[in-house]
C-alpha positions as CSV (number, residue, x, y, z in Angstrom):
1,M,64.6,51.2,-37.8
2,T,61.0,51.6,-38.9
3,T,57.9,50.6,-36.9
4,E,57.4,48.0,-39.5
5,D,60.8,46.5,-38.7
6,A,59.9,46.4,-35.0
7,A,56.5,44.7,-35.7
8,R,58.1,42.1,-37.9
9,H,60.7,41.4,-35.2
10,V,57.9,41.0,-32.5
11,A,56.1,38.6,-34.9
12,K,59.3,36.6,-35.4
13,V,59.9,36.2,-31.6
14,M,56.2,35.3,-31.1
15,Q,56.0,32.8,-33.9
16,P,57.2,29.7,-32.1
17,I,54.7,30.1,-29.3
18,S,51.6,31.7,-31.0
19,G,50.0,28.4,-31.9
20,L,50.4,27.0,-28.4
21,L,49.0,30.3,-26.9
22,Y,45.9,30.1,-29.1
23,Q,45.4,26.4,-28.2
24,Q,45.9,26.9,-24.4
25,A,44.0,30.2,-24.2
26,S,41.0,28.5,-25.9
27,R,41.2,25.6,-23.5
28,A,41.4,28.1,-20.6
29,L,38.4,30.0,-21.8
30,V,36.3,26.8,-21.9
31,L,37.5,25.8,-18.4
32,A,36.7,29.2,-17.0
33,D,33.3,29.3,-18.6
34,N,32.4,25.9,-17.2
35,R,33.4,27.2,-13.7
36,V,32.1,30.8,-13.6
37,G,30.3,31.5,-16.9
38,D,26.9,31.6,-15.3
39,L,28.0,34.0,-12.6
40,A,29.8,36.2,-15.1
41,R,26.6,36.5,-17.2
42,Q,24.7,37.4,-14.1
43,G,26.7,40.5,-13.6
44,D,30.4,39.9,-12.5
45,K,31.8,40.9,-15.9
46,G,35.4,40.5,-14.9
47,L,35.1,37.1,-13.4
48,L,35.4,35.1,-16.6
49,S,38.6,36.9,-17.7
50,R,40.2,36.7,-14.2
51,T,39.4,32.9,-14.0
52,M,40.7,32.4,-17.5
53,R,44.1,33.9,-16.6
54,G,44.4,31.5,-13.7
55,D,43.5,28.5,-15.9
56,L,45.9,29.7,-18.6
57,R,48.7,30.0,-16.2
58,A,48.1,26.4,-15.0
59,L,48.1,25.1,-18.5
60,L,51.3,26.9,-19.5
61,V,53.4,26.1,-16.4
62,G,55.5,23.0,-17.3
63,Q,55.0,23.4,-21.0
64,E,58.0,23.8,-23.4
65,L,57.6,27.5,-24.3
66,Q,60.4,28.0,-26.8
67,G,62.5,30.4,-24.7
68,W,59.5,32.0,-23.0
69,C,58.6,31.6,-19.3
70,V,55.5,32.3,-17.2
71,A,55.8,35.2,-14.8
72,G,53.7,37.5,-12.6
73,K,52.0,37.1,-9.2
74,P,48.6,35.4,-9.2
75,A,47.7,37.0,-5.9
76,R,47.7,40.4,-7.7
77,G,44.3,39.9,-9.4
78,G,45.4,36.9,-11.4
79,E,48.4,38.7,-12.8
80,L,49.9,36.8,-15.8
81,Y,53.0,37.7,-17.8
82,L,55.0,35.9,-20.4
83,Q,58.7,36.7,-20.4
84,H,61.3,36.2,-23.1
85,P,64.7,36.7,-21.3
86,E,66.8,36.6,-24.5
87,T,65.0,39.6,-26.1
88,G,63.8,41.4,-23.0
89,F,60.1,41.1,-24.1
90,L,57.6,41.1,-21.2
91,L,54.0,40.5,-22.2
92,R,51.0,41.3,-20.0
93,F,48.0,39.1,-20.7
94,L,44.7,41.1,-20.6
95,K,41.2,41.1,-22.1
96,E,40.5,43.5,-24.9
97,R,37.6,45.8,-24.4
98,R,36.4,46.7,-27.9
99,Q,32.9,47.7,-26.7
100,T,34.2,50.0,-23.9
101,Y,37.3,51.6,-25.4
102,P,37.9,52.8,-28.9
103,G,40.4,50.4,-30.5
104,G,39.9,47.9,-27.7
105,V,43.1,48.4,-25.8
106,P,42.3,48.8,-22.1
107,V,43.5,52.0,-20.4
108,A,46.0,51.7,-17.5
109,G,43.6,53.3,-15.0
110,Y,44.9,55.2,-11.9
111,N,47.4,52.6,-10.6
112,N,50.9,54.0,-10.9
113,A,52.5,50.7,-11.7
114,R,50.1,50.1,-14.6
115,R,50.5,53.7,-15.8
116,N,54.3,53.2,-15.9
117,W,53.8,50.0,-17.8
118,W,51.7,51.7,-20.5
119,S,54.1,54.7,-20.8
120,Q,56.9,53.8,-23.1
121,P,59.0,55.5,-25.9
122,P,58.1,54.6,-29.5
123,C,59.8,51.7,-31.2
124,Q,62.3,54.0,-33.0
125,A,65.5,52.3,-31.8
126,P,66.4,48.6,-32.5
127,L,64.5,46.3,-30.2
128,P,66.4,43.7,-28.1
129,G,67.5,40.8,-30.3
130,M,67.9,43.0,-33.4
131,E,71.2,44.1,-34.9
132,D,72.7,47.1,-33.1
133,S,70.1,46.8,-30.3
134,T,70.7,47.7,-26.7
135,D,69.6,45.6,-23.7
136,R,66.4,46.9,-22.4
137,E,63.0,45.5,-21.3
138,I,60.2,46.0,-23.8
139,K,56.8,45.9,-22.2
140,L,53.9,44.7,-24.4
141,L,50.3,43.8,-24.0
142,L,49.1,40.4,-25.0
143,L,45.4,41.0,-25.6
144,W,42.6,38.4,-26.2
145,D,38.9,38.9,-27.1
146,L,36.0,36.8,-28.1
147,V,35.0,36.6,-31.7
148,D,31.4,36.6,-30.6
149,S,30.5,37.3,-27.0
150,D,27.3,35.3,-27.4
151,D,29.0,32.2,-28.8
152,L,32.3,31.0,-27.1
153,E,32.6,28.2,-29.7
154,R,33.5,30.8,-32.4
155,G,36.8,31.1,-30.5
156,I,39.1,34.0,-29.7
157,L,41.3,36.7,-31.2
158,M,44.8,37.5,-29.9
159,R,47.3,40.2,-30.7
160,V,50.3,41.9,-29.2
161,V,50.4,45.7,-28.9
162,H,53.1,48.2,-27.8
163,P,51.4,51.0,-25.8
164,L,52.8,54.5,-25.6
165,A,50.7,56.1,-22.9
166,P,48.2,55.1,-20.1
167,G,45.2,56.4,-22.1
168,R,42.0,58.1,-21.0
169,Y,38.6,56.7,-20.5
170,G,36.6,57.2,-23.7
171,S,39.7,57.7,-25.9
172,S,42.0,55.3,-27.7
173,V,45.2,54.1,-26.0
174,P,48.0,55.2,-28.3
175,V,50.1,52.3,-29.6
176,D,52.7,52.2,-32.4
177,L,52.4,48.6,-33.4
178,S,49.9,45.7,-33.3
179,V,50.8,42.1,-34.2
180,E,47.9,39.7,-34.7
181,L,48.6,36.2,-33.5
182,T,47.3,33.3,-35.6
183,E,46.0,30.0,-34.5
184,L,48.5,28.0,-36.7
185,G,51.5,30.2,-35.9
186,G,53.7,31.9,-38.5
187,L,51.0,33.3,-40.8
188,W,51.5,37.0,-40.0
189,G,48.8,38.7,-42.0
190,G,47.9,41.2,-39.3
191,L,50.8,43.6,-38.8
192,E,49.5,47.1,-38.1
193,F,51.7,50.2,-37.8
194,V,50.2,53.3,-36.2
195,G,51.7,56.7,-36.9
196,D,49.8,59.0,-34.6
197,D,47.8,59.0,-31.4
198,D,44.6,57.8,-33.1
199,L,44.4,54.0,-32.8
200,T,42.8,52.2,-35.6
201,D,40.3,49.6,-34.6
202,F,42.2,46.6,-35.9
203,F,39.3,44.2,-35.4
204,P,35.8,44.9,-36.7
205,D,33.3,44.8,-34.0
206,E,31.6,41.5,-34.6
207,E,30.1,41.2,-31.1
208,T,26.4,41.6,-30.3
209,G,24.9,42.1,-26.9
210,T,26.7,43.4,-23.8
211,G,29.5,40.8,-23.8
212,L,31.7,39.8,-20.9
213,Q,34.2,42.6,-20.3
214,E,37.1,42.7,-17.8
215,A,36.5,45.0,-14.9
216,R,40.2,45.5,-14.0
């Protein structure tokens, strides 16, 4: 199995929910900005993203999620996961940090649980749900970012990445695939396959100013 096969499989599993995720994440961003946007702009840079996670959880709970379910413990810093039991995919929802880290993928930091989450073997064997696959949990990062940190109305970007290591501050987090989600769902023009430890910056840096970055 090639990394391209793995990326297309992830895209296929994400397709039924990608449009809903874009819609509800955009709503959650507006709700969060109405509540805490002024405070976030005054210095608490992680407040907006933490509040957004809580609002997104509330919007997704009770929705028909096409085989996905909401997971994670909100008491743990607003932890939000999306789980797909049929394939074993487990997505961790986080804010991209394109201005802080090369490539935008946040590093795991020093927490052992997060470091274990980021540390995974490459997608060289068939993933769950593919022919000849073995049952195993695949941990992915579902990352969002603002198109323009000075203008929330320009919307967001979302992608799914498969990390290979915790990463180091100032360096790229190594990943071996990145699947860009689209607002309409099913239009997969952003499959990226990484063959070494140097992560390509999949999104051009369109932001100006300091932006609102996640502190966690």
